[in-house]
C-alpha positions in Angstrom: 67.5 159.1 94.4 66.3 157.9 97.9 65.0 160.4 100.4 67.1 160.7 103.5 65.5 159.3 106.7 65.1 161.2 109.9 68.3 159.8 111.5 70.4 160.8 108.5 69.4 164.4 108.6 70.3 164.9 112.3 73.2 167.2 113.0 75.8 166.7 115.7 74.1 169.1 118.2 70.8 167.3 117.9 72.4 163.9 118.3 74.3 165.1 121.4 71.1 166.2 123.1 69.1 163.2 122.0 71.7 160.9 123.4 71.7 162.9 126.7 67.9 162.8 126.9 67.9 159.1 126.2 70.3 158.5 129.1 68.4 160.7 131.5 65.0 159.2 130.6 66.4 155.7 131.0 66.7 156.5 134.8 62.9 156.6 134.9 62.4 153.5 132.8 61.5 155.5 129.7 62.9 154.5 126.3 63.6 157.1 123.6 63.7 156.0 120.0 64.4 158.3 117.0 61.9 157.7 114.2 63.1 157.4 110.6 60.7 160.0 109.2 62.2 163.4 108.2 61.1 166.1 110.7 59.1 169.2 109.8 60.7 172.6 109.6 61.5 173.9 113.1 61.6 170.3 114.5 65.0 168.6 115.0 63.8 165.0 115.2 60.7 162.8 115.5 61.0 160.6 118.6 58.9 158.1 120.5 58.9 157.8 124.3 57.7 154.5 125.7 57.4 152.7 129.0 55.5 149.4 129.3 52.5 149.6 127.0 52.5 153.4 126.9 53.9 155.3 123.9 53.8 158.8 122.7 55.2 160.5 119.5 57.0 163.8 119.9 58.6 166.5 117.8 61.9 167.0 119.6 63.4 170.5 119.5 66.8 171.6 120.8 66.6 175.1 122.4 69.6 176.9 123.9 68.9 178.6 126.2 65.8 176.6 127.4 63.5 179.6 127.8 60.2 180.7 126.5 61.8 183.4 124.4 64.0 180.8 122.7 60.9 178.9 121.6 59.8 181.9 119.5 63.1 183.4 118.5 65.8 180.7 118.9 68.3 180.2 116.1 67.0 176.7 115.5 63.5 177.9 114.7 60.2 178.4 116.5 57.8 175.9 118.0 55.3 175.3 115.1 51.8 173.8 115.2 52.5 170.2 114.3 50.8 166.9 114.6 53.4 165.9 117.2 53.6 166.8 120.9 56.7 169.1 121.4 59.6 167.9 123.5 62.2 170.5 124.3 65.8 169.5 124.8 68.8 171.4 126.0 71.7 171.6 128.4 70.0 173.1 131.5 66.7 174.6 132.3 66.3 177.0 135.2 63.6 176.5 137.9 61.8 179.6 136.6 61.7 178.3 133.0 60.8 174.8 134.2 57.8 176.3 136.1 56.7 178.3 133.0 57.1 175.3 130.7 55.1 173.0 133.0 52.3 175.5 133.5 52.1 175.8 129.7 52.0 172.0 129.3 55.3 172.0 127.4 57.4 168.9 128.1 61.1 169.0 128.4 64.3 167.1 129.3 67.7 168.7 130.0 71.1 167.1 130.1 71.2 167.2 133.9 68.0 165.2 134.2 65.5 168.0 135.0 62.4 166.9 133.2 58.6 167.2 132.8 57.2 164.3 130.8 53.7 163.0 130.8 52.0 160.5 128.5 49.5 157.7 129.1 49.8 156.9 132.8 53.4 158.1 132.9 54.2 161.2 134.9 57.7 162.4 135.6 58.7 165.7 137.0 62.3 166.5 138.3 63.6 169.9 139.2 66.6 171.4 140.9 69.4 169.2 139.4 72.5 171.3 139.0 75.9 170.7 137.5 77.3 169.2 140.8 74.5 166.6 140.7 76.4 164.7 138.1 80.0 165.4 139.3 82.0 162.1 139.9 83.1 161.5 143.4 85.9 159.2 142.2 86.6 156.9 139.3 84.2 154.3 140.6 81.3 156.2 142.0 79.0 159.1 141.2 76.5 161.0 143.2 73.3 159.0 143.6 70.5 160.6 141.7 67.1 161.2 143.1 64.5 158.9 141.6 61.0 160.5 141.2 58.2 158.6 142.9 55.2 157.2 141.1 52.3 159.3 142.5 49.8 156.8 141.0 51.0 153.7 142.9 48.0 151.8 144.4 48.1 153.3 147.9 48.7 156.8 146.6 45.9 156.3 144.1 43.5 155.4 147.0 44.3 158.7 148.6 43.8 160.5 145.3 40.4 158.9 144.8 39.4 159.9 148.3 40.4 163.5 147.7 38.6 163.6 144.3 35.5 162.1 145.9 35.4 164.4 148.9 37.3 167.6 148.0 36.9 169.1 151.5 38.8 166.1 152.9 42.1 167.7 151.7 42.0 170.2 154.6 41.3 167.5 157.2 43.8 165.8 159.5 46.1 163.2 157.9 44.6 160.5 160.1 41.1 161.3 158.7 42.4 161.2 155.1 44.0 157.9 155.8 40.8 156.4 157.2 38.8 157.6 154.2 41.3 156.2 151.8 41.9 152.9 153.5 45.6 153.4 154.0 48.0 154.0 156.9 48.7 157.5 158.3 52.2 157.3 156.9 51.0 156.3 153.4 48.5 159.1 153.5 51.2 161.6 154.5 53.5 160.3 151.7 50.7 160.7 149.1 50.0 164.2 150.1 53.7 165.1 149.9 53.9 163.6 146.4 50.8 165.5 145.3 52.4 168.7 146.6 55.6 168.0 144.8 53.7 167.3 141.6 51.7 170.6 142.1 48.4 169.0 142.4 48.0 170.1 146.0 48.7 173.6 147.3 50.6 173.3 150.5 49.3 176.6 152.0 45.6 176.1 151.4 45.7 172.2 151.2 43.5 172.5 148.1 43.5 170.3 145.0 44.4 172.1 141.8 44.7 170.9 138.1 41.9 168.5 139.0 41.0 167.6 135.4 44.6 166.7 134.6 44.9 164.7 137.9 41.7 162.8 137.1 42.9 162.1 133.6 46.3 160.7 134.8 44.8 158.8 137.8 42.2 157.2 135.5 44.8 156.3 132.9 47.0 154.6 135.6 44.1 152.8 137.2 43.8 149.7 135.0 47.4 148.6 135.5 47.8 149.9 139.0 45.1 150.3 141.6 42.5 148.5 139.5 44.5 145.3 139.6 45.0 145.4 143.4 41.2 145.6 143.9 40.3 142.5 141.9 38.9 139.7 144.0 37.4 137.4 141.3 35.5 137.4 138.0 32.6 135.2 136.8 30.1 134.6 134.1 26.5 135.2 135.0 23.3 137.2 134.6 24.2 140.8 135.5 20.5 141.7 135.8 19.8 139.3 138.7 19.5 140.9 142.2 22.6 140.4 144.4 22.0 137.8 147.1 23.9 136.0 149.8 25.4 139.0 151.7 26.1 138.8 155.4 23.7 140.6 157.8 24.4 144.3 157.5 26.9 143.9 154.7 26.7 146.4 151.9 27.6 146.2 148.2 28.6 149.0 145.9 28.0 149.1 142.1 30.3 150.5 139.5 31.0 150.9 135.8 27.8 150.4 133.6 26.0 148.7 136.4 26.1 151.8 138.7 22.8 153.4 139.5 22.2 156.5 137.2 24.6 155.3 134.5 21.9 155.5 131.9 22.4 151.9 130.8 19.0 150.2 131.0 20.3 146.7 130.6 23.9 146.5 131.6 26.0 143.7 129.9 28.3 143.5 132.9 28.2 143.8 136.7 30.9 145.4 138.7 30.5 145.1 142.5 32.6 146.2 145.4 32.6 144.2 148.7 34.5 144.5 151.9 34.5 140.7 152.2 33.3 137.8 150.0 32.1 134.6 151.5 33.1 131.4 149.7 29.4 130.6 148.9 28.6 134.1 147.7 29.1 133.3 143.9 27.1 130.1 144.2 24.2 131.8 145.8 24.2 134.3 142.9 24.6 131.6 140.2 27.9 132.9 139.0 30.1 130.5 137.0 33.9 130.6 137.4 34.6 128.5 134.4 37.5 130.2 132.6 36.1 129.0 129.3 33.2 131.4 129.6 33.7 135.1 129.1 33.7 137.0 132.4 31.0 139.7 132.8 30.7 139.7 136.6 33.6 141.5 138.4 34.0 141.5 142.2 36.3 144.1 143.7 37.6 145.0 147.1 36.0 148.0 148.9 38.7 150.0 150.6 37.2 153.4 151.3 35.2 154.8 154.2 33.0 157.9 154.0 34.4 160.7 156.2 30.8 162.0 156.7 28.2 161.2 159.3 25.6 160.4 156.6 27.6 157.3 155.6 28.1 156.7 151.9 25.6 159.3 150.7 28.4 161.8 150.1 30.2 159.4 147.8 27.5 157.4 146.2 24.0 157.4 144.8 22.3 154.5 146.6 24.7 151.5 146.4 27.2 153.1 144.0 31.0 153.1 144.5 32.5 156.6 144.7 32.1 158.4 141.4 35.8 158.4 140.4 35.9 154.6 140.7 32.7 154.4 138.6 34.4 156.6 136.0 37.7 154.7 136.1 35.9 151.4 135.7 34.0 152.7 132.7 37.1 153.9 131.1 39.0 150.7 131.9 36.5 148.6 129.9 37.8 150.0 126.6 34.3 149.5 125.4 33.3 152.1 122.8 29.7 152.0 123.7 30.6 153.2 127.2 32.7 156.2 126.1 29.7 158.6 126.2 28.5 157.2 129.5 31.9 157.9 131.0 31.9 161.5 129.7 28.4 162.1 131.0 29.3 160.6 134.4 32.4 162.8 134.7 30.5 165.9 133.7 27.9 165.2 136.4 30.3 164.6 139.3 33.7 166.2 138.6 34.3 169.4 140.5 35.3 172.3 138.2 38.9 173.4 138.6 38.9 177.2 138.6 42.6 177.6 139.4 
C-alpha cells in the first residue's frame, strides 16, 4: 500500500489558507509550493517559498486565532521543534500579535495580506491591512493594495552601508547622510523611512537596532543588488603587484581578501574601488581583459565619502573600503576558504546590538 503524499493528507481548512497565502505572496513576487512529503505532527503542510534564486522550506501551520497562545494551545496542535522554519497561516493577525510574532522571529501570512517573511535576501513586512482593504469597489475594480518597498535596493543599500560603517551618522542631518552614502537627499530620506518601517531604525532616537539581522540581510542582498551596480570591470592579472597608474591625488580602496588586515598573506584575487578609472589604467597594471582567462582582478566604483574630518580613517584601515563592503565582498565570493576570514572580519568591526 502506497504512503499518502503531503498534498493528499491536507484537509479543506489547510487548503483554503494555503491558497490564500499563495495569492497574497504572489503580490510580492514570492511563489508558494506545497511539498509532497507528509508533514510532522503539529504541522499542516511542508511548503517552499521562492523568489528568483532564493528558496526556503517551511513547516506551515494554520492557527486560529493568530496569537501566541494559539501556538501553544490551539486545537490544531503546538509549534514543535522541527527541521523546518515555521510559517503561521490564518485569517487575520492583529497588529499586537504581528509585533509579537515579528519580535520572536516567527514568520506569518494572513488572508488579508499582512505578512512577515524573510529568507535569503528577501524581506517582506506588511501590517495594517483590514477587511475593507480587499472590498471590491465594483465588479471591475478592487482597492489598490500597497506594495512593500525593497529596502535593499542599490541606493537604499548604499545608505545602509553608510549607517553600518558610521553608526553615529544616523543622528546627523539627512543631507550629511546622503553625502556619506553617495545618494541624493530624497533617496537618503526614503531609505531612512523604509528602515523605520522595517524597524531597523528607531524614529525617536534615530538609532539602528537589530544590527546583526540588518547586516545579514544587507550582505545577502548585496551580490545581486548593490554589488552588481558597483562593477566597473574585471581582469586577469597578478593580484600581488602594486597598483600603478592612478591620477595625481587619486586614492584606491581594497576589499575582500586583498583588504589590509584580512589575514590572507597571498591573496588570490584583488578587489579595488576607484572613483574613476582611466582607459590606460588596466594596461599600466598589466591586467588582461581576455574573457577566456578567469577573472581575479575586480574594479568597482567608489560611492561613499567619509563624514569625518580625518578622511577615510573612520571607515578604513589604510586603503581599505568600508568594513561592511569588505565583509560583503568576502561573502559574495562563495569561496569556502574565505568563510572564516569573513567571520573574523565581522567580529572585529561589527558594532554589538544591545537592544
